[in-house]
C-alpha positions in Angstrom: -3.0 -41.5 25.4 -3.3 -44.5 27.8 0.2 -45.6 26.8 1.6 -42.1 27.6 -0.1 -42.2 31.1 1.5 -45.7 31.7 4.9 -44.3 30.7 4.4 -41.4 33.1 3.3 -43.8 35.9 6.4 -46.0 35.2 8.7 -42.9 35.3 7.1 -41.7 38.6 7.6 -45.2 40.1 11.2 -45.2 39.1 11.7 -41.8 40.6 10.0 -42.9 43.9 12.2 -46.0 44.0 15.3 -44.0 43.4 14.4 -41.6 46.3 13.7 -44.5 48.6 17.0 -46.1 47.7 18.8 -42.8 48.4 17.2 -42.6 51.8 18.0 -46.2 52.6 21.6 -45.6 51.8 22.0 -43.1 54.7 24.2 -44.6 57.3 22.4 -43.0 60.2 19.3 -40.9 60.9 20.1 -38.2 63.4 17.0 -37.7 65.6 15.8 -34.2 66.3 16.6 -32.7 69.7 14.2 -34.1 72.2 13.5 -37.2 70.2 15.5 -39.5 72.4 13.4 -38.5 75.4 10.2 -39.1 73.4 11.6 -42.5 72.2 12.6 -43.5 75.8 9.1 -42.8 77.0 7.6 -44.6 74.0 9.5 -47.8 75.0 9.2 -47.6 78.8 6.1 -49.7 79.2 7.2 -52.6 76.9 8.8 -54.8 79.6 5.5 -54.9 81.5 3.4 -56.1 78.5 2.3 -59.7 78.1 3.0 -61.6 74.9 -0.4 -61.1 73.4 -0.5 -57.4 74.2 2.9 -56.9 72.6 2.0 -59.0 69.6 -1.3 -57.2 69.0 0.4 -53.8 69.3 3.2 -54.9 66.9 0.6 -55.9 64.4 -1.1 -52.5 64.7 2.2 -50.7 64.2 3.1 -52.7 61.1 -0.4 -51.9 59.6 0.1 -48.2 60.4 3.6 -48.1 58.9 2.5 -50.1 55.8 -0.4 -47.6 55.4 2.3 -44.9 54.8 0.2 -42.1 56.3 2.2 -41.3 59.4 4.6 -38.4 59.3 8.4 -39.2 59.3 9.0 -38.5 63.0 6.1 -40.6 64.0 7.1 -43.4 61.6 10.6 -43.5 63.2 9.1 -43.7 66.7 6.7 -46.4 65.6 9.5 -48.3 63.9 11.7 -48.2 67.1 8.7 -49.3 69.2 7.9 -52.1 66.8 11.5 -53.3 67.0 11.4 -53.3 70.8 8.0 -55.1 70.7 9.4 -57.7 68.4 12.3 -58.3 70.6 10.0 -58.5 73.7 7.8 -61.1 71.9 10.9 -63.1 71.0 12.0 -63.1 74.6 8.6 -64.4 75.7 8.8 -67.2 73.0 12.4 -68.1 73.9 11.4 -68.4 77.6 8.4 -70.5 76.8 10.6 -72.8 74.6 13.1 -73.2 77.4 10.4 -74.1 79.9 9.0 -76.7 77.5 12.4 -78.2 76.9 13.2 -78.3 80.7 9.9 -80.2 81.6 10.5 -83.7 82.8 9.3 -86.3 80.4 
């Protein structure tokens, strides 16, 4: 009985993996009408965030996405915001590195 349950679990995992791979092979996800406006407003405040604020929010977004409980539309918005936050953090770090390298010795 336990062996049969393990086989069923393995089969379900393979099916889930196949579905995930099928979705990942899509070249482009077309947002629903109005999604671009929502996305733009979700990204508008990022340039004004400090490094620590952006990093902390990025950590929270990653945790939410890894939890897998957000609906698809929200997950896509979170993913885009996370990408923008990561780029913002990278800009902060690049600027800090430049300032350090330009300091007189």
